[in-house]
Backbone as numpy.savetxt, mean C-alpha at the origin, in Angstrom:
# Nx Ny Nz CAx CAy CAz Cx Cy Cz
-22.11 7.69 -7.26 -21.13 8.73 -7.61 -21.47 9.31 -8.98
-21.55 10.62 -9.04 -21.81 11.26 -10.33 -20.59 11.11 -11.22
-20.82 11.26 -12.52 -19.72 11.12 -13.47 -18.70 12.22 -13.22
-17.43 11.83 -13.17 -16.35 12.75 -12.86 -15.14 12.29 -13.65
-14.02 12.98 -13.49 -12.78 12.41 -14.00 -12.19 11.49 -12.94
-11.33 10.60 -13.38 -10.68 9.70 -12.43 -9.85 10.50 -11.43
-9.13 11.49 -11.91 -8.27 12.27 -11.02 -9.09 13.00 -9.95
-10.20 13.63 -10.35 -11.00 14.34 -9.35 -11.66 13.37 -8.39
-12.09 12.23 -8.89 -12.65 11.22 -8.00 -11.63 10.74 -7.00
-10.37 10.60 -7.43 -9.31 10.19 -6.51 -9.11 11.23 -5.42
-9.13 12.51 -5.79 -9.01 13.57 -4.78 -10.16 13.49 -3.78
-11.37 13.29 -4.27 -12.52 13.19 -3.37 -12.34 12.06 -2.36
-11.80 10.93 -2.81 -11.56 9.81 -1.89 -10.47 10.16 -0.89
-9.41 10.79 -1.36 -8.35 11.18 -0.43 -8.85 12.15 0.64
-9.84 12.94 0.30 -10.39 13.91 1.26 -11.56 13.34 2.07
-11.82 12.05 1.92 -12.86 11.37 2.70 -12.21 10.75 3.93
-12.65 11.17 5.12 -11.99 10.73 6.35 -12.50 9.38 6.84
-13.80 9.15 6.78 -14.39 7.94 7.37 -13.98 6.72 6.57
-13.40 5.72 7.21 -12.92 4.55 6.47 -13.99 3.85 5.64
-15.18 3.66 6.20 -16.23 2.98 5.46 -16.65 3.77 4.22
-16.71 5.08 4.34 -17.06 5.92 3.19 -15.94 5.90 2.16
-14.69 5.86 2.61 -13.55 5.80 1.69 -13.59 4.51 0.88
-13.89 3.40 1.55 -13.98 2.11 0.87 -15.12 2.12 -0.14
-16.30 2.60 0.27 -17.45 2.63 -0.64 -17.16 3.52 -1.85
-16.53 4.66 -1.62 -16.20 5.56 -2.73 -15.17 4.95 -3.66
-14.27 4.14 -3.12 -13.29 3.44 -3.95 -13.98 2.49 -4.91
-14.91 1.71 -4.41 -15.63 0.79 -5.29 -16.45 1.55 -6.34
-17.05 2.66 -5.91 -17.87 3.44 -6.85 -17.02 4.06 -7.95
-15.86 4.61 -7.58 -15.02 5.24 -8.59 -14.44 4.19 -9.54
-14.14 3.01 -9.03 -13.66 1.94 -9.91 -14.71 1.60 -10.95
-15.98 1.57 -10.54 -17.06 1.31 -11.50 -17.14 2.40 -12.55
-17.04 3.66 -12.11 -17.07 4.79 -13.04 -15.91 4.69 -14.03
-14.73 4.36 -13.51 -13.55 4.25 -14.37 -13.75 3.17 -15.43
-14.24 2.02 -15.03 -14.39 0.92 -15.97 -15.53 1.18 -16.98
-16.36 2.17 -16.69 -17.40 2.58 -17.65 -16.88 3.63 -18.63
-15.59 3.98 -18.55 -14.99 4.79 -19.60 -14.74 6.24 -19.28
-14.76 6.65 -18.00 -14.50 8.04 -17.66 -13.07 8.43 -18.06
-12.85 9.71 -18.29 -11.52 10.19 -18.63 -10.63 10.29 -17.39
-9.32 10.28 -17.62 -8.38 10.41 -16.50 -8.45 11.82 -15.92
-8.29 12.83 -16.75 -8.32 14.21 -16.27 -7.09 14.54 -15.42
-7.10 15.71 -14.83 -6.06 16.11 -13.88 -6.74 16.81 -12.71
-6.05 16.83 -11.58 -6.54 17.51 -10.38 -5.35 17.72 -9.46
-5.53 18.53 -8.45 -4.46 18.81 -7.49 -4.58 17.85 -6.31
-3.57 17.04 -6.11 -3.58 16.08 -5.00 -3.38 16.82 -3.68
-4.13 16.45 -2.65 -3.91 17.07 -1.34 -2.56 16.66 -0.77
-1.99 17.51 0.07 -0.70 17.18 0.69 -0.81 15.94 1.56
-1.95 15.80 2.23 -2.19 14.63 3.09 -3.65 14.23 2.92
-3.95 12.96 3.06 -5.36 12.55 3.02 -6.06 12.92 4.31
-7.38 13.02 4.23 -8.17 13.23 5.45 -8.09 11.97 6.31
-8.11 12.13 7.60 -8.01 11.02 8.54 -9.15 11.10 9.55
-9.66 9.94 9.97 -10.67 9.95 11.03 -10.06 10.40 12.35
-10.90 10.76 13.30 -10.41 11.21 14.60 -9.62 10.12 15.31
-9.97 8.88 15.07 -9.25 7.74 15.63 -8.88 6.80 14.50
-7.71 6.20 14.52 -6.78 6.09 15.64 -5.91 7.33 15.85
-5.41 7.46 17.06 -4.40 8.47 17.36 -3.13 8.10 16.59
-2.53 9.09 15.94 -1.30 8.85 15.17 -0.09 9.26 15.99
0.83 8.31 16.17 2.05 8.53 16.93 3.27 8.38 16.02
4.41 8.84 16.50 5.65 8.54 15.81 5.95 7.05 15.98
6.59 6.42 14.98 6.86 4.98 15.10 7.55 4.60 16.40
8.51 5.42 16.87 9.23 5.11 18.11 8.38 5.22 19.36
7.22 5.89 19.25 6.34 6.05 20.41 5.24 5.00 20.47
5.21 4.11 19.49 4.18 3.08 19.49 4.39 2.10 20.64
3.32 1.72 21.35 3.48 0.75 22.43 3.89 -0.61 21.88
4.67 -1.33 22.67 5.08 -2.68 22.26 3.88 -3.61 22.35
3.81 -4.53 21.38 2.70 -5.47 21.36 2.94 -6.57 22.38
1.88 -6.91 23.11 1.95 -8.03 24.04 1.72 -9.34 23.29
2.01 -10.42 23.94 1.71 -11.73 23.38 0.26 -12.10 23.72
-0.28 -13.05 23.03 -1.62 -13.53 23.33 -2.68 -12.77 22.57
-3.96 -12.89 23.01 -5.08 -12.29 22.27 -4.94 -10.79 22.03
-4.48 -10.04 23.04 -4.33 -8.59 22.85 -3.27 -8.27 21.81
-2.21 -9.07 21.79 -1.19 -8.88 20.78 -1.71 -9.16 19.39
-2.57 -10.16 19.28 -3.16 -10.48 17.97 -4.04 -9.34 17.49
-4.83 -8.76 18.38 -5.66 -7.61 18.01 -4.78 -6.45 17.57
-3.69 -6.20 18.30 -2.80 -5.09 17.94 -2.16 -5.32 16.58
-1.80 -6.57 16.29 -1.18 -6.90 15.00 -2.16 -6.66 13.85
-3.40 -7.15 14.01 -4.38 -6.99 12.94 -4.78 -5.52 12.81
-4.84 -4.80 13.92 -5.14 -3.37 13.86 -4.05 -2.63 13.08
-2.79 -2.98 13.33 -1.69 -2.34 12.60 -1.78 -2.65 11.11
-2.12 -3.88 10.76 -2.27 -4.24 9.35 -3.44 -3.49 8.71
-4.55 -3.38 9.44 -5.70 -2.64 8.92 -5.31 -1.19 8.62
-4.52 -0.60 9.49 -4.08 0.78 9.28 -3.20 0.87 8.02
-2.32 -0.09 7.85 -1.48 -0.11 6.66 -2.34 -0.22 5.40
-3.34 -1.09 5.44 -4.18 -1.29 4.25 -5.02 -0.06 3.95
-5.49 0.64 4.97 -6.24 1.87 4.72 -5.32 2.92 4.11
-4.08 3.00 4.62 -3.10 3.89 4.00 -2.85 3.49 2.55
-2.84 2.18 2.29 -2.57 1.71 0.94 -3.68 2.11 -0.03
-4.91 2.19 0.45 -6.00 2.71 -0.38 -5.67 4.14 -0.81
-5.31 4.96 0.16 -4.97 6.35 -0.15 -3.75 6.44 -1.06
-2.76 5.61 -0.83 -1.56 5.65 -1.65 -1.86 5.29 -3.10
-2.76 4.33 -3.29 -3.14 3.97 -4.67 -3.83 5.13 -5.37
-4.73 5.81 -4.67 -5.41 6.95 -5.30 -4.46 8.13 -5.47
-3.52 8.29 -4.54 -2.57 9.38 -4.67 -1.67 9.19 -5.88
-1.24 7.96 -6.13 -0.36 7.72 -7.28 -1.12 7.88 -8.60
-2.44 7.77 -8.53 -3.27 8.07 -9.71 -3.29 9.57 -9.98
-3.67 10.36 -8.99 -3.91 11.78 -9.23 -2.61 12.59 -9.27
-1.65 12.23 -8.42 -0.44 13.06 -8.31 0.37 13.05 -9.60
0.28 11.96 -10.36 1.08 11.85 -11.57 0.23 11.81 -12.83
-1.02 12.27 -12.72 -1.93 12.24 -13.87 -1.48 13.17 -14.98
-0.68 14.17 -14.65 -0.21 15.13 -15.66 0.86 14.54 -16.57
1.36 13.34 -16.28 2.47 12.78 -17.04 2.03 12.12 -18.34
0.74 12.01 -18.58 0.28 11.40 -19.82 0.58 9.92 -19.91
0.42 9.21 -18.82 0.72 7.78 -18.76 -0.34 6.97 -19.49
0.00 5.76 -19.91 -0.99 4.93 -20.62 -2.19 4.60 -19.74
-3.31 4.33 -20.37 -4.52 4.00 -19.61 -4.31 2.75 -18.75
-3.44 1.86 -19.21 -3.17 0.64 -18.44 -2.56 0.95 -17.08
-1.82 2.05 -16.98 -1.29 2.49 -15.68 -2.44 2.71 -14.70
-3.46 3.41 -15.15 -4.59 3.71 -14.28 -5.42 2.45 -14.01
-5.57 1.60 -15.00 -6.24 0.32 -14.75 -5.57 -0.42 -13.60
-4.24 -0.46 -13.64 -3.50 -1.19 -12.60 -3.73 -0.59 -11.22
-3.63 0.72 -11.10 -3.71 1.32 -9.76 -5.14 1.39 -9.25
-6.11 1.50 -10.13 -7.51 1.37 -9.67 -7.73 -0.03 -9.13
-7.20 -1.04 -9.81 -7.32 -2.41 -9.31 -6.64 -2.59 -7.96
-5.47 -1.98 -7.79 -4.79 -2.04 -6.49 -5.65 -1.39 -5.42
-6.21 -0.21 -5.70 -7.04 0.48 -4.71 -8.20 -0.38 -4.26
-8.86 -1.04 -5.19 -10.00 -1.89 -4.85 -9.56 -3.04 -3.94
-8.46 -3.68 -4.29 -8.01 -4.81 -3.46 -7.52 -4.36 -2.09
-6.89 -3.19 -2.01 -6.50 -2.68 -0.69 -7.73 -2.37 0.15
-8.78 -1.86 -0.48 -10.03 -1.61 0.25 -10.63 -2.91 0.76
-10.56 -3.96 -0.06 -11.04 -5.27 0.37 -10.22 -5.79 1.55
-8.92 -5.58 1.51 -8.06 -6.02 2.62 -8.43 -5.29 3.90
-8.57 -3.96 3.81 -8.93 -3.20 5.01 -10.25 -3.70 5.58
-11.22 -3.90 4.73 -12.54 -4.33 5.21 -12.46 -5.67 5.90
-11.72 -6.62 5.32 -11.61 -7.95 5.92 -10.93 -7.87 7.29
-9.89 -7.06 7.40 -9.18 -6.93 8.67 -10.03 -6.19 9.71
-10.70 -5.12 9.29 -11.57 -4.38 10.21 -12.71 -5.27 10.71
-13.27 -6.07 9.82 -14.33 -6.99 10.23 -13.80 -8.04 11.20
-12.55 -8.47 11.01 -11.96 -9.45 11.95 -11.81 -8.83 13.32
-11.44 -7.57 13.39 -11.37 -6.90 14.69 -12.74 -6.90 15.37
-13.78 -6.63 14.59 -15.13 -6.63 15.16 -15.49 -8.02 15.70
-15.05 -9.06 15.02 -15.29 -10.43 15.51 -14.73 -10.62 16.91
-13.66 -9.91 17.21 -13.01 -10.04 18.51 -13.46 -8.98 19.52
-14.50 -8.23 19.19 -15.00 -7.20 20.09 -14.18 -5.93 20.08
-13.41 -5.72 19.03 -12.59 -4.52 18.89 -13.01 -3.78 17.63
-12.32 -2.69 17.32 -12.63 -1.91 16.12 -11.40 -1.15 15.68
-11.35 -0.89 14.38 -10.28 -0.03 13.88 -10.42 1.35 14.51
-9.31 1.87 15.03 -9.31 3.13 15.74 -9.16 2.97 17.24
-9.32 1.73 17.73 -9.20 1.50 19.18 -7.78 1.69 19.68
-6.80 1.47 18.84 -5.40 1.52 19.23 -4.68 2.61 18.43
-3.57 3.10 18.95 -2.81 4.10 18.18 -2.16 3.47 16.96
-1.76 4.32 16.03 -1.09 3.86 14.81 -0.05 4.92 14.44
0.82 4.59 13.48 1.81 5.58 13.04 1.59 5.92 11.58
2.27 6.96 11.13 2.00 7.53 9.81 3.22 7.47 8.90
4.08 6.47 9.12 5.35 6.46 8.37 5.15 6.22 6.88
4.10 5.46 6.51 3.86 5.25 5.08 3.58 6.58 4.39
2.78 7.43 5.02 2.49 8.71 4.36 3.69 9.64 4.40
4.53 9.52 5.42 5.77 10.30 5.43 6.62 9.95 4.20
6.68 8.65 3.87 7.44 8.22 2.70 6.80 8.73 1.41
5.47 8.83 1.40 4.79 9.37 0.22 5.15 10.83 0.01
5.29 11.58 1.09 5.60 13.00 0.95 6.98 13.23 0.37
7.96 12.39 0.72 9.31 12.61 0.20 9.48 12.06 -1.22
8.43 11.46 -1.76 8.48 10.98 -3.15 7.39 11.62 -4.00
6.82 12.73 -3.52 5.69 13.35 -4.21 6.08 13.99 -5.54
7.37 14.21 -5.75 7.82 14.91 -6.95 8.31 13.99 -8.06
8.35 12.67 -7.82 9.03 11.78 -8.75 8.34 10.42 -8.73
7.74 10.04 -9.85 7.02 8.77 -9.91 7.95 7.59 -9.69
9.13 7.59 -10.29 10.04 6.47 -10.09 10.43 6.33 -8.63
10.66 7.45 -7.95 10.98 7.40 -6.53 9.81 6.86 -5.72
8.61 7.30 -6.04 7.42 6.80 -5.34 7.33 5.28 -5.48
7.51 4.78 -6.69 7.40 3.34 -6.93 8.52 2.58 -6.21
9.72 3.13 -6.21 10.84 2.46 -5.56 10.65 2.38 -4.05
10.18 3.46 -3.44 10.11 3.51 -1.98 8.85 2.85 -1.44
7.69 3.09 -2.07 6.45 2.58 -1.49 6.21 1.12 -1.89
5.79 0.81 -3.12 5.50 -0.60 -3.38 6.73 -1.51 -3.35
7.88 -1.02 -3.87 9.02 -1.92 -4.04 9.86 -2.08 -2.78
9.61 -1.24 -1.78 10.39 -1.35 -0.54 9.49 -1.55 0.67
8.66 -0.56 0.98 7.86 -0.65 2.20 6.76 -1.70 2.08
6.01 -1.68 0.99 4.95 -2.66 0.86 5.50 -4.05 0.57
6.63 -4.13 -0.12 7.24 -5.43 -0.38 7.67 -6.12 0.91
7.89 -5.34 1.96 8.28 -5.95 3.23 7.20 -6.90 3.73
5.95 -6.58 3.44 4.86 -7.47 3.84 4.95 -8.82 3.16
5.46 -8.85 1.93 5.63 -10.12 1.24 6.70 -10.96 1.93
7.69 -10.29 2.53 8.73 -11.01 3.26 8.20 -11.60 4.56
7.30 -10.89 5.23 6.91 -11.26 6.59 5.59 -11.99 6.72
4.70 -11.85 5.74 3.35 -12.40 5.89 3.30 -13.92 5.96
4.09 -14.67 5.19 3.99 -16.14 5.32 4.20 -16.64 6.75
5.13 -16.05 7.49 5.34 -16.46 8.87 4.13 -16.11 9.73
3.49 -14.97 9.46 2.29 -14.59 10.21 1.14 -15.54 9.92
1.02 -15.98 8.68 -0.01 -16.97 8.33 0.19 -18.24 9.13
1.43 -18.71 9.20 1.71 -19.94 9.93 1.48 -19.78 11.43
1.79 -18.62 11.97 1.52 -18.37 13.40 0.03 -18.44 13.69
-0.77 -17.87 12.80 -2.23 -17.91 13.00 -2.75 -19.35 12.93
-2.26 -20.09 11.97 -2.69 -21.48 11.86 -2.28 -22.28 13.09
-1.05 -22.06 13.56 -0.57 -22.78 14.74 -1.36 -22.41 15.99
-1.87 -21.18 16.02 -2.67 -20.73 17.17 -4.14 -21.13 17.05
-4.49 -21.90 16.02 -5.88 -22.33 15.85 -6.79 -21.24 15.35
-6.26 -20.35 14.49 -7.04 -19.22 13.95 -7.00 -19.28 12.42
-7.68 -20.26 11.83 -7.63 -20.38 10.37 -8.30 -19.23 9.64
-9.27 -18.57 10.28 -9.97 -17.47 9.60 -9.03 -16.29 9.35
-8.26 -15.92 10.38 -7.30 -14.84 10.19 -6.20 -15.26 9.23
-5.78 -16.51 9.33 -4.75 -17.02 8.41 -5.22 -16.90 6.96
-6.49 -17.18 6.71 -7.02 -17.11 5.34 -7.02 -15.67 4.83
-7.36 -14.72 5.71 -7.33 -13.31 5.31 -5.90 -12.90 4.95
-4.95 -13.26 5.79 -3.56 -12.89 5.55 -3.02 -13.56 4.29
-3.45 -14.78 4.04 -2.99 -15.47 2.84 -3.49 -14.77 1.58
-4.75 -14.32 1.60 -5.28 -13.59 0.45 -4.55 -12.28 0.25
-4.27 -11.58 1.34 -3.51 -10.34 1.25 -2.13 -10.61 0.63
-1.50 -11.67 1.07 -0.18 -12.05 0.54 -0.23 -12.26 -0.97
-1.21 -13.02 -1.43 -1.35 -13.28 -2.87 -1.54 -11.97 -3.63
-2.41 -11.12 -3.11 -2.70 -9.86 -3.80 -1.48 -8.92 -3.78
-0.74 -8.92 -2.67 0.39 -7.99 -2.57 1.52 -8.38 -3.53
1.65 -9.64 -3.86 2.61 -10.02 -4.89 2.21 -9.37 -6.22
0.90 -9.38 -6.52 0.43 -8.71 -7.73 0.70 -7.21 -7.67
0.52 -6.61 -6.49 0.72 -5.17 -6.35 2.20 -4.82 -6.52
3.08 -5.66 -5.98 4.50 -5.43 -6.19 4.83 -5.52 -7.68
4.21 -6.47 -8.37 4.44 -6.60 -9.82 4.03 -5.33 -10.55
2.93 -4.71 -10.13 2.50 -3.44 -10.73 3.56 -2.37 -10.49
4.06 -2.30 -9.24 5.08 -1.31 -8.94 6.34 -1.51 -9.77
6.79 -2.76 -9.89 8.00 -3.05 -10.66 7.79 -2.72 -12.14
6.64 -3.09 -12.67 6.36 -2.84 -14.09 6.47 -1.35 -14.41
5.84 -0.52 -13.58 5.83 0.91 -13.89 7.13 1.60 -13.49
7.84 1.03 -12.53 9.19 1.54 -12.24 10.09 1.30 -13.45
10.03 0.11 -14.01 10.86 -0.19 -15.16 10.43 0.62 -16.39
9.15 0.93 -16.49 8.66 1.82 -17.55 9.31 3.20 -17.40
9.31 3.73 -16.17 9.93 5.04 -15.93 11.42 5.01 -16.25
12.09 3.93 -15.84 13.52 3.82 -16.10 13.80 3.75 -17.60
12.96 3.02 -18.31 13.14 2.93 -19.76 13.00 4.29 -20.42
11.99 5.06 -19.99 11.77 6.39 -20.56 12.95 7.33 -20.28
13.57 7.15 -19.09 14.65 8.05 -18.68 16.03 7.52 -19.05
16.11 6.30 -19.60 17.40 5.72 -19.96 18.21 5.24 -18.78
17.53 4.82 -17.70 18.22 4.33 -16.51 18.19 2.81 -16.45
19.24 2.21 -15.93 19.23 0.78 -15.61 18.40 0.60 -14.34
17.34 -0.23 -14.34 16.43 -0.29 -13.21 17.09 -0.63 -11.87
17.96 -1.63 -11.85 18.55 -2.05 -10.57 19.42 -0.94 -9.99
20.22 -0.29 -10.83 21.08 0.79 -10.35 20.24 1.99 -9.91
19.16 2.27 -10.65 18.30 3.40 -10.28 17.58 3.13 -8.96
17.16 1.89 -8.75 16.51 1.53 -7.49 17.46 1.78 -6.31
18.70 1.31 -6.43 19.67 1.49 -5.36 19.94 2.98 -5.11
20.03 3.75 -6.19 20.29 5.18 -6.05 19.14 5.90 -5.35
17.91 5.54 -5.71 16.75 6.19 -5.10 16.63 5.84 -3.63
16.95 4.60 -3.27 16.92 4.25 -1.86 17.96 5.04 -1.08
19.15 5.19 -1.67 20.19 5.97 -1.01 19.78 7.42 -0.82
19.04 7.96 -1.79 18.63 9.36 -1.73 17.44 9.61 -0.81
16.48 8.66 -0.79 15.17 9.00 -0.23 14.64 8.04 0.83
15.26 6.92 1.02 14.72 5.97 1.99 15.34 6.23 3.35
14.49 6.40 4.35 14.97 6.77 5.69 15.17 5.58 6.61
14.85 4.39 6.15 15.01 3.21 6.99 16.19 2.37 6.54
16.20 1.14 7.04 17.22 0.17 6.67 16.56 -0.98 5.92
17.17 -1.38 4.83 16.68 -2.53 4.07 17.54 -3.72 4.45
16.94 -4.68 5.16 17.70 -5.80 5.70 17.04 -7.11 5.33
17.84 -8.15 5.04 17.27 -9.47 4.86 16.74 -9.99 6.20
15.94 -11.06 6.21 15.68 -11.94 5.05 14.63 -11.38 4.10
14.79 -11.71 2.83 13.84 -11.35 1.79 13.17 -12.61 1.26
11.91 -12.48 0.90 11.18 -13.58 0.28 11.52 -13.56 -1.22
12.67 -14.10 -1.55 13.17 -13.97 -2.92 12.28 -14.65 -3.94
11.72 -15.84 -3.68 10.84 -16.44 -4.69 9.61 -15.58 -4.99
8.97 -15.03 -3.95 7.77 -14.22 -4.17 8.13 -12.91 -4.86
9.25 -12.30 -4.47 9.68 -11.07 -5.13 10.00 -11.33 -6.60
10.66 -12.47 -6.86 10.97 -12.81 -8.26 9.69 -13.03 -9.05
8.69 -13.65 -8.42 7.40 -13.85 -9.09 6.80 -12.51 -9.51
7.05 -11.48 -8.72 6.55 -10.13 -9.03 7.45 -9.37 -9.98
8.55 -9.96 -10.40 9.45 -9.29 -11.33 10.58 -8.54 -10.67
10.66 -8.63 -9.33 11.75 -7.96 -8.61 12.79 -9.01 -8.24
13.60 -9.37 -9.22 14.57 -10.44 -9.05 15.69 -10.08 -8.09
16.51 -11.08 -7.83 17.58 -10.95 -6.85 18.54 -9.81 -7.19
18.67 -9.49 -8.49 19.60 -8.44 -8.89 19.24 -7.09 -8.28
17.95 -6.85 -8.01 17.54 -5.60 -7.37 18.08 -5.51 -5.94
18.23 -6.65 -5.29 18.55 -6.68 -3.87 20.01 -7.02 -3.60
20.79 -7.14 -4.66 22.18 -7.58 -4.52 22.96 -6.77 -3.48
22.82 -5.43 -3.42 23.60 -4.67 -2.43 23.28 -5.03 -0.99
22.10 -5.63 -0.76 21.68 -5.92 0.61 21.75 -7.41 0.94
22.25 -8.20 0.02 22.30 -9.66 0.23 23.66 -10.14 0.71
24.67 -9.31 0.61 26.02 -9.74 1.00 26.21 -9.63 2.51
């Protein structure tokens, strides 16, 4: 990758459709960033480029997963799709809010998230190949990017809805998935999911840190602002059970979830 600004490099990745090329460009831009490139500014695309497959459906039109080996492939395929979206979301949060003059540590954090999300996608896509399948074989939905669009104008809203709500849901559900894989005699998949779980706690911590930074700048109480943003912009339902110890480890203590715990 030629020397560029971080923001323009992020746009280039968002406009890269092929998953393997997107992953490679992510690693390359991270190297450029750590060698001291400037943040810069650029215009974020409304949507990232997507490969021809998988077919994107509305969440309600997604086929139900079967039990057994086919269900396992469908589950890992869905996770791979989420992780590829997470790569784009990390680069989008870099470029879309680059005009705000945020500290360099903000960009360090999100570049690190992008790299780890790329690693997650690669591990899951490779696991599909182990089973004679491939990413793109099954349909997927685009609800994560829909949530990105309704938070494109407000960094605090983006942080509240994406990492602190939608991505945090994986922290609630992944430990049970790890145990199911182990019980089914699939330690390799369990190990991949366990690593994703560990990394996603760190990613939630990044989201909480910068959400609280935004709240501090605006004079908002973080817990009240989180509840208000969900009421304004979240189209789903936030329901327990929550992985409270893991969320607390990431800095999202029980006080954030009090309205949904009663």
